[in-house]
C-alpha positions as CSV (number, residue, x, y, z in Angstrom):
1,M,2.2,15.8,5.0
2,L,1.9,12.1,6.0
3,Y,5.3,10.5,6.6
4,I,5.3,6.7,6.6
5,F,8.5,5.1,7.9
6,D,9.6,1.5,7.7
7,W,11.1,0.3,11.0
8,D,13.9,-2.3,10.7
9,G,16.7,-1.0,8.5
10,T,15.3,2.5,8.2
11,I,14.7,3.7,11.8
12,S,16.2,0.8,13.7
13,N,19.7,-0.6,13.1
14,S,18.5,-4.1,13.7
15,A,19.7,-6.1,10.8
16,A,22.5,-7.9,12.7
17,K,20.0,-9.0,15.4
18,I,17.5,-10.2,12.9
19,V,20.1,-12.2,11.1
20,S,21.4,-13.8,14.3
21,C,18.0,-14.7,15.6
22,M,16.8,-16.1,12.3
23,N,19.8,-18.4,11.9
24,A,19.5,-19.5,15.5
25,A,15.9,-20.5,14.8
26,I,16.8,-22.3,11.5
27,V,19.5,-24.4,13.2
28,Q,17.2,-25.1,16.2
29,A,14.7,-26.5,13.7
30,G,17.3,-28.9,12.3
31,L,18.1,-27.0,9.1
32,P,21.4,-25.7,7.9
33,A,22.2,-22.1,8.6
34,V,21.9,-19.7,5.6
35,E,24.0,-16.8,4.4
36,D,23.6,-13.5,6.1
37,E,22.7,-11.7,2.9
38,A,19.9,-14.2,2.2
39,I,18.3,-13.2,5.5
40,K,18.9,-9.5,4.9
41,N,17.0,-9.9,1.6
42,I,13.8,-10.9,3.4
43,I,13.9,-8.2,6.1
44,G,10.7,-6.1,5.8
45,L,8.4,-9.0,4.9
46,G,5.9,-10.4,7.3
47,L,7.4,-13.3,9.3
48,P,5.4,-16.1,7.5
49,E,6.3,-14.7,4.1
50,A,9.9,-14.1,5.0
51,V,10.5,-17.6,6.3
52,A,8.7,-19.2,3.3
53,R,10.8,-17.2,0.9
54,L,14.0,-17.9,2.8
55,L,13.4,-21.7,3.0
56,P,11.7,-22.9,-0.1
57,G,10.7,-26.6,-0.1
58,V,10.8,-26.9,3.7
59,S,7.9,-28.7,5.4
60,A,5.1,-26.7,6.9
61,E,6.1,-28.1,10.4
62,Q,9.7,-26.9,10.0
63,L,8.6,-23.5,8.7
64,Q,6.3,-23.1,11.8
65,A,9.2,-24.2,14.0
66,V,11.5,-21.6,12.5
67,R,8.8,-18.9,12.9
68,D,8.2,-19.8,16.6
69,G,11.9,-20.0,17.3
70,Y,12.7,-16.7,15.6
71,S,10.0,-15.0,17.7
72,A,11.4,-16.4,20.9
73,F,15.0,-15.7,20.1
74,F,14.2,-12.1,19.0
75,I,12.2,-11.3,22.1
76,D,15.1,-12.5,24.3
77,A,17.6,-10.5,22.2
78,D,15.5,-7.4,22.1
79,V,15.3,-6.8,25.8
80,K,17.5,-3.9,24.9
81,P,16.1,-2.5,21.6
82,S,18.4,-2.0,18.7
83,P,19.8,1.5,18.4
84,F,18.4,4.0,16.0
85,F,20.5,5.1,13.0
86,D,22.2,8.5,13.4
87,G,19.9,11.5,13.2
88,V,16.6,9.5,13.6
89,M,15.1,11.2,16.7
90,D,16.3,14.7,15.8
91,T,14.7,14.3,12.4
92,L,11.5,12.8,13.7
93,Q,11.2,15.6,16.3
94,T,11.7,18.2,13.7
95,L,9.0,16.8,11.5
96,A,6.6,16.5,14.5
97,A,7.3,20.1,15.5
98,E,6.3,21.2,12.0
99,G,3.0,19.4,12.3
100,H,3.5,16.5,10.0
101,I,1.7,13.1,10.6
102,L,4.3,10.5,11.5
103,T,3.4,6.8,11.0
104,V,5.1,3.4,10.7
105,A,4.5,0.6,8.1
106,T,6.5,-2.4,9.1
107,G,7.0,-6.1,8.6
108,K,7.1,-6.5,12.4
109,S,4.2,-8.0,14.2
110,R,1.8,-5.7,16.1
111,R,3.1,-7.3,19.4
112,G,6.7,-6.7,18.3
113,L,6.2,-3.1,17.3
114,D,4.2,-2.3,20.4
115,R,6.8,-3.9,22.6
116,V,9.7,-1.9,21.2
117,L,7.8,1.4,21.2
118,A,7.0,0.8,24.9
119,K,10.6,0.1,25.8
120,L,11.7,3.2,24.0
121,E,8.9,5.3,25.6
122,L,7.6,6.2,22.1
123,T,4.1,4.6,22.4
124,D,2.4,7.9,21.9
125,F,5.0,9.5,19.5
126,F,3.7,8.1,16.2
127,H,0.2,9.0,15.1
128,G,-0.5,5.6,13.6
129,S,1.1,2.3,12.3
130,R,0.4,-0.8,10.3
131,C,2.1,-4.2,10.9
132,A,2.3,-7.2,8.7
133,D,0.2,-9.5,10.8
134,E,-2.8,-7.2,10.8
135,T,-2.9,-6.5,7.1
136,A,-1.1,-7.7,3.9
137,S,2.6,-8.1,3.9
138,K,4.8,-5.8,1.8
139,P,5.1,-5.4,-1.1
140,D,1.3,-5.3,-1.2
141,P,0.4,-1.7,-0.8
142,K,-2.6,-2.4,1.5
143,M,-0.9,-1.1,4.6
144,L,-0.2,2.2,2.9
145,L,-3.8,2.4,1.6
146,E,-5.1,1.9,5.1
147,L,-2.9,4.6,6.5
148,L,-4.0,7.0,3.8
149,A,-7.7,6.2,4.6
150,E,-7.1,6.6,8.3
151,F,-5.8,10.1,8.0
152,D,-7.8,11.1,4.9
153,V,-4.7,11.9,2.9
154,D,-4.1,11.4,-0.8
155,A,-1.1,9.4,-1.9
156,A,0.5,12.5,-3.5
157,D,0.5,14.1,0.0
158,A,2.3,11.3,1.6
159,V,5.8,9.8,1.4
160,M,7.2,6.3,2.1
161,I,10.7,6.1,3.6
162,G,12.3,2.7,3.5
163,D,15.4,0.6,2.9
164,T,14.1,-2.3,0.8
165,E,12.7,-3.1,-2.6
166,Y,9.4,-4.0,-0.8
167,D,9.0,-0.5,0.6
168,M,9.7,1.1,-2.8
169,A,7.5,-1.4,-4.7
170,M,4.4,-0.9,-2.5
171,A,4.7,2.9,-2.7
172,Q,5.3,2.9,-6.4
173,A,2.2,0.7,-6.9
174,I,-0.1,3.5,-5.7
175,D,2.0,6.4,-7.0
176,M,3.1,7.5,-3.6
177,P,6.4,9.5,-3.4
178,R,9.2,7.5,-1.9
179,I,12.6,8.1,-0.3
180,A,15.2,5.4,-0.3
181,V,17.8,5.1,2.4
182,S,21.2,3.5,1.6
183,F,22.1,2.2,5.1
184,G,19.6,-0.6,5.5
185,A,19.0,-4.2,4.4
186,H,19.1,-3.8,0.6
187,H,21.8,-2.1,-1.4
188,I,20.7,1.3,-2.7
189,D,21.2,0.1,-6.3
190,R,18.3,-2.3,-5.8
191,L,16.1,0.6,-4.8
192,R,17.0,3.1,-7.6
193,P,14.9,1.3,-10.3
194,Y,11.8,2.2,-8.3
195,N,12.5,5.9,-9.1
196,P,12.6,7.3,-5.5
197,E,12.3,11.1,-5.2
198,L,15.4,11.0,-3.1
199,C,18.2,8.6,-2.1
200,V,19.8,9.4,1.2
201,D,22.9,8.3,3.0
202,H,21.9,9.8,6.4
203,F,18.5,9.8,8.0
204,G,18.5,13.5,8.5
205,D,18.8,14.1,4.8
206,I,15.1,13.2,4.3
207,L,14.5,16.8,5.5
208,Q,15.8,18.0,2.1
209,W,12.7,16.5,0.4
210,R,10.1,18.4,2.4
211,K,11.7,21.7,1.2
212,S,11.6,20.8,-2.5
């Protein structure tokens, strides 16, 4: 089975750091800070898409300033990576021991994902990954299609695990099974309309699905 995990809000408890860094970048660019929930709403998108959605009507120069500022603030703040949610490593190690293919599909940049994997000494743990700056941003399903092609797996033999509407939408678009987690950026009620096979309150509960 091919398991495809979102990173921020699904594996990594990083929402507070993202919110803080984004508002710091917005204020540095001379714009008023925005509500925390508005920033949580764009977690999971690629950075250009996220900033454009968060700040409609803002000039291209200011959008670029926010993107650059956010990247700089986040790199500084992420010297110590955000903690994983409870049960993440135990669950991932269980799935790996069973011979499943473990991958990541994330709105992070390639540089950002590689940096955090290196700091966590997980560079060789996942079999593959796709980042928003090397393919289409969520909710476009292109990153999922690329992972399916890379590992020669049908969508029915894979599962997307995520915490946002964007994760659910891209999986639903290609009829890929999906598992929604309730502890991330989007409230679980926003994910239920995408008909996930399972909604979980603890990361370890995804193991229930593989036995069904």
